[in-house]
Each structure stands twice: as structure tokens, then as C-alpha cells.
C-alpha positions in Angstrom: 3.2 -8.1 19.8 6.3 -6.0 20.2 6.3 -2.4 18.9 9.2 -1.2 16.7 10.2 1.2 19.5 13.3 2.5 17.7 11.4 3.7 14.7 8.6 5.1 16.8 11.1 6.9 19.1 12.7 8.4 16.0 9.3 9.7 14.8 7.8 10.8 18.1 10.9 12.5 19.7 11.3 15.3 17.3 10.9 18.4 19.5 9.7 20.7 16.7 6.8 18.3 15.8 3.4 18.5 17.7 2.3 14.9 18.5 -0.3 13.8 15.9 -2.9 13.1 18.6 -2.6 16.6 19.9 -3.0 18.0 16.4 -6.2 16.1 16.1 -7.5 17.6 19.4 -6.4 21.1 18.5 -8.5 20.8 15.3 -11.5 19.5 17.2 -11.2 16.0 15.7 -12.1 13.1 18.0 -9.9 10.0 18.2 -10.0 8.0 15.0 -12.1 4.9 14.9 -12.7 2.1 12.3 -16.1 2.6 10.7 -18.9 0.2 11.6 -18.9 -1.1 8.0 -15.5 -1.9 6.7 -15.0 -1.8 3.0 -11.7 -3.6 2.5 -9.6 -6.4 3.9 -6.0 -5.6 3.1 -3.8 -8.7 3.4 0.0 -8.5 3.4 0.7 -12.1 2.3 4.5 -11.9 2.7 7.7 -9.8 2.8 9.6 -11.9 0.3 10.2 -9.7 -2.8 12.4 -9.9 -5.9 13.2 -6.2 -5.4 14.7 -4.1 -2.6 13.2 -0.6 -3.3 14.7 2.4 -1.4 11.3 3.7 -0.3 9.9 0.3 1.0 8.2 0.8 4.3 7.9 -2.9 5.1 11.6 -3.6 4.3 10.7 -6.3 1.8 13.4 -8.0 -0.2 14.9 -11.3 -1.5 16.2 -12.2 1.9 12.8 -12.1 3.7 11.2 -15.5 4.5 7.8 -14.4 5.9 4.9 -15.7 4.0 1.2 -15.9 5.0 0.0 -19.6 5.3 -3.2 -20.8 3.7 -4.7 -21.2 7.2 -4.5 -17.5 7.9 -6.0 -16.7 4.4 -8.9 -19.0 5.2 -9.6 -17.3 8.5 -9.5 -13.9 6.7 -12.0 -15.0 4.1 -14.2 -16.2 6.9 -14.2 -12.8 8.5 -14.8 -11.1 5.2 -17.9 -13.2 4.7 -19.2 -12.8 8.2 -18.7 -9.0 8.1 -19.8 -8.6 4.4 -16.5 -6.9 3.5 -16.7 -6.6 -0.3 -13.1 -5.9 -1.3 -9.9 -7.9 -0.9 -6.6 -5.9 -1.3 -3.6 -8.2 -1.6 -0.1 -6.7 -1.0 3.4 -7.8 0.0 6.4 -7.9 -0.7 5.7 -9.3 -4.1 2.4 -11.2 -3.6 3.2 -13.5 -6.5 6.0 -15.1 -4.5 3.5 -16.6 -2.0 2.6 -20.0 -3.5 -0.9 -19.7 -2.2 -1.8 -16.5 -4.0 -3.6 -18.2 -6.8 -5.7 -20.2 -4.3 -6.5 -17.0 -2.4 -7.6 -15.1 -5.5 -9.7 -18.1 -6.7 -11.4 -18.5 -3.4 -12.1 -14.8 -3.0 -13.5 -14.6 -6.5 -15.7 -17.6 -5.8 -17.0 -15.7 -2.8 -17.8 -12.7 -5.1 -15.2 -10.5 -3.6 -13.6 -7.7 -5.6 -10.0 -8.6 -5.7 -7.0 -6.3 -6.1 -3.4 -7.3 -6.3 -0.5 -4.9 -5.9 2.3 -6.0 -8.2 5.7 -4.6 -8.8 5.4 -5.8 -12.4 9.0 -7.1 -12.7 8.1 -10.4 -11.0 5.8 -11.1 -13.9 8.9 -10.9 -16.2 10.2 -14.1 -14.4 9.2 -17.2 -16.4 8.1 -18.9 -13.2 5.3 -16.3 -12.9 4.7 -15.7 -16.6 1.3 -17.3 -16.4 0.1 -14.7 -13.8 -1.1 -12.0 -16.2 -3.5 -14.4 -17.9 -4.6 -15.7 -14.5 -5.3 -12.2 -13.3 -7.3 -11.4 -16.4 -9.4 -14.6 -16.2 -10.3 -13.7 -12.6 -10.9 -10.0 -13.4 -8.4 -9.0 -10.8 -7.8 -5.2 -10.5 -4.0 -4.6 -10.7 -2.3 -1.8 -8.9 1.3 -1.7 -10.3 4.3 0.2 -9.1 6.0 2.5 -11.6 8.0 5.0 -9.5 8.4 7.4 -12.5 7.9 7.4 -16.2 11.6 7.8 -17.0 14.1 5.0 -16.7 16.7 7.0 -14.8 14.4 8.2 -12.1 12.5 4.9 -11.8 15.7 2.7 -11.6 17.3 5.1 -9.1 14.5 4.2 -6.6 13.8 0.6 -7.5 17.0 -0.8 -9.0 18.8 -1.1 -12.4 16.6 -2.7 -15.2 13.4 -2.3 -13.3 11.9 0.3 -15.6 12.4 -1.6 -18.9 11.0 -4.8 -17.3 8.0 -2.8 -16.0 7.3 -1.3 -19.5 7.5 -4.8 -21.0 5.0 -6.2 -18.6 2.7 -3.1 -18.9 2.6 -3.8 -22.7 1.7 -7.4 -22.1 -1.1 -6.4 -19.7 -2.4 -4.0 -22.3 -2.5 -6.8 -24.8 -4.7 -8.8 -22.5 -7.1 -5.9 -22.2 -5.8 -4.3 -19.0 -6.2 -0.5 -19.1 -8.2 -0.7 -22.3 -11.6 1.0 -22.4 -14.5 -1.4 -22.2 -12.4 -4.4 -21.2 -13.5 -4.3 -17.5 -9.8 -5.0 -16.6 -8.5 -2.3 -14.4 -4.9 -1.3 -14.5 -3.8 1.4 -12.0 -0.3 2.7 -11.5 1.5 4.1 -8.4 3.8 7.0 -8.4 6.2 7.7 -5.4 8.2 10.8 -5.0 11.9 10.3 -5.6 13.0 11.8 -2.3 12.0 13.7 0.9 9.2 15.7 -0.6 5.4 15.5 -1.0 3.9 14.3 -4.2 2.5 17.0 -6.5 -1.2 17.2 -7.5 -2.3 13.7 -8.5 -4.3 14.9 -11.5 -1.3 16.6 -13.0 1.0 13.7 -12.4 -1.5 11.3 -13.9 -1.8 13.5 -17.0 2.0 13.5 -17.5 2.2 9.7 -17.0 -0.7 9.1 -19.5 0.9 11.3 -22.1 4.5 10.1 -21.8 3.7 6.4 -21.5 1.4 6.4 -24.5 3.6 8.6 -26.7 6.8 6.7 -26.0 5.5 3.2 -25.4 1.9 2.9 -26.5 0.8 2.1 -23.0 -2.6 3.0 -21.5 -3.9 2.6 -18.0 -7.0 3.5 -15.9 -5.8 5.6 -12.9 -2.6 6.8 -11.3 -2.2 6.9 -7.5 0.3 9.5 -6.1 1.4 8.0 -2.8 3.7 9.9 -0.4 6.8 8.2 1.0 6.1 7.2 4.6 8.8 7.8 7.2 8.8 4.1 8.1 11.1 1.2 7.4 13.7 1.6 4.6 12.7 5.2 3.8 13.0 6.2 7.5 16.6 4.8 7.4 17.3 6.9 4.3 15.9 10.1 6.1 18.1 9.5 9.1 21.3 8.7 7.1 20.8 11.8 4.9 20.0 14.1 7.8 16.5 14.8 6.4 14.3 13.3 9.0 13.5 16.4 11.0 13.0 18.5 7.9 10.7 16.0 6.2 8.6 15.5 9.3 8.3 19.3 9.7 7.2 19.4 6.1 4.5 16.7 6.7 3.2 18.2 9.9 3.2 21.7 8.5 1.0 20.5 5.6 -1.5 18.8 7.9 -5.0 19.1 6.3 -8.0 18.4 8.6 -10.2 17.7 5.6 -8.2 14.5 4.9 -8.9 12.9 8.2 -12.4 11.6 7.5 -11.1 9.8 4.4 -7.9 8.1 5.7 -7.8 4.4 4.8 -7.5 3.1 8.3 -11.1 4.1 9.0 -12.5 1.8 6.3 -10.2 -1.2 6.1 -8.8 -4.0 8.2 -5.1 -4.7 7.7 -3.7 -8.2 8.2 -0.1 -9.2 8.7 1.3 -12.5 7.3 1.0 -14.1 10.7 -2.7 -13.2 11.1 -2.2 -10.3 13.5 -4.7 -7.5 12.9 -3.6 -3.9 12.5 -5.2 -0.6 11.5 -3.1 -0.1 8.4 0.0 -1.4 6.6 2.2 1.4 8.1 1.1 0.5 11.7 1.9 -3.1 10.7 5.4 -2.1 9.7 5.9 -0.4 13.0 4.2 -3.1 15.1 1.9 -0.4 16.4 -1.4 -1.9 17.7 -3.5 -1.0 20.7 -4.6 -4.5 21.6 -2.9 -7.5 19.8 -5.4 -9.9 18.3 -5.3 -12.6 15.7 -7.8 -12.9 12.9 -8.6 -16.5 14.0 -10.0 -15.2 17.2 -11.8 -12.1 16.0 -15.5 -11.2 15.9 -17.1 -8.0 14.6 -16.8 -6.2 17.9 -13.0 -6.8 17.8 -12.6 -5.2 14.4 -15.3 -2.5 13.8 -15.8 0.7 15.7 -12.4 0.3 17.5 -10.1 3.2 18.2 -7.2 3.5 15.8 -3.6 3.6 17.0 -1.8 6.7 15.8 1.6 8.3 15.9 3.6 10.9 14.0 3.9 8.8 10.9 0.1 9.6 10.4 1.1 13.0 9.2 2.0 11.4 5.9 -1.6 10.3 5.4 -3.0 13.8 6.2 -0.6 16.2 4.6 -1.7 18.2 1.6 -4.3 16.2 -0.4 -3.6 13.2 1.8 -2.1 9.9 0.9 -3.5 6.4 1.0 -3.2 3.1 -0.7 -5.6 4.6 -3.2 -3.6 7.7 -3.7 -4.8 11.2 -2.8 -7.5 11.3 -0.2 -9.2 14.6 -1.4 
């Protein structure tokens, strides 16, 4: 599996940045390894998306054709069953654009897996996918939904014109179905991304602002907010280079390295699966093509997936800066 050498070279050749592996050693932290008991299988089921967001690390968009076939999904569910992995985290692109998403969710639910889908919300505003909110509710799917900011100007600047209003419309619909409502059992979590080359603020404070503004202005409620830093990978890396901010941003990330975050980084507790079945340590390594030993999920046993050393590079500073950042928001 080829590595995205251009992006890795950009990240690893900044002379003012101490290599991430060296920083771990200096802090007395051994090489990172996947835990012997994985909690989550994260499946990127395709790069096709109805949006083309400026911060997207996988470079998803309407022109991408890559979609995970059902055969790969079947193998992933087999591995989840064999290793007793309880959680399935489905991402993309826009997962709804994979025609086998409903089959995957139904099968995982039948196997008693806790299913999460990461939705950009706007795809649900397309009449071809207008049935999906009800489908999600019927299967008690946890939804993690992108809402870059709680104001239209800032949100649309990152994700495209009209995205904010469409997102608000879909959040109201999800609330009507019980999502984000106390006692419903239907979890609705939102994701905030910084609008530029800076770290997110304290997650608790941002969540409080989102909760107040969205309820006061739109009557919208939700369960949790995840503040996720922008990773210097893919489209956001291109922005950093073009704007002359790459070195400064990487210095900011590395300077904010927090050893306390390392034990909780997501790559230690999850298996990340690309649309073609290749196994990675995380979605960001997947975007970079960074893997120690290429392997396909169809050929994997427990010894191939658990206890293995994790491939790291300087983009890992984004997960370990400040309060840390993961697919579930702040690490500490």
C-alpha cells in the first residue's frame, strides 16, 4: 500500500518540529500499541460526498467514486464478532451515499453492535435520503453530526453556501423523532471544528455556547458536542501550505503536546478500515496511507489487529495537543 509521501514529507520535514516518536521517548512514553481489547471498528465506507468541506482530511467530495462493497462490510462484521468488538463507527464521505449502508446498519444491529453513523446532515435534506432519519431512529443509531459553528456565516465559510440552514432544518427533524431529547434513548452528538489554523477552545465552554444558541434561536437540543481539531492532512494541509501557515500551525500543535493525552488516543482502542478493506490505525493514517504492514480485513486474525505497534508521524501532534482530539472530541 503506497504511502502519501508528499504529505508525510511536508509534515516530517519541518526543521523546527521534533519528530513525534522522539517526543514520546523524551517523555518516557513507549511506542504506542493497540490495546488487547479493541472497543470500536471504525469503517470509512466511501469518499463520495455531497459536500467539499475546506477542512476535510480525506478529500471527500462529489467527484470521488470510492465506495466500500458489501463483501468488505461482511468481513468486517465477521472480525467484530470474532474479537467481541462492541461498537461500529461508520464514517465517510457521506455514509448515506453508499447504497449498502442500510444493510450494514441492519446487520450490525442484528449482531447487537452499538452503531454510530457520522452524518453531515445536509445529505438527509435530499429527498433520495429523506427516509434515513426514521431508519436511524428505528435502529437506535447514535448520530454524530457535523455543525462547524452555530452561526450561518462561519459554518458556511467552512462547508459551503446553504449548508447551515439545511443542517438546522435536519436537526429540527431529528429532534422531532426524539433525537437529542431526554429519555428518548436516541443520541444526537454534534461536531465543532475550528475555522482556521488554531486549536479548539475548551470543549465544555464550546458545548455550552452551542447548547444556548441553538436552543434560543432554533429550539434545537442535542446530547454532546465534540470539539475536534483540524488535522494537517488532506484538504486542510493544502490550505495550510497555500496560506503559509503550515510551519506555524505545526509549531503550535507540537508546542502544546500533552503527555496526559497519549493513553487515551483513539488509535489505541479502535481498528480503522478503509473502503477497500485495508486496515489502518486511524482515519488520519488512512488518509496518509501510513501503515506499518499492509493487511486486508479478509485475511486478519486477532494477532494481526490487537497489540500491534501503531504507525505514527508528526500529524499525531494534533491528537495530543492541549486537551487532545479524537473522533469523540477532547481526550481529557
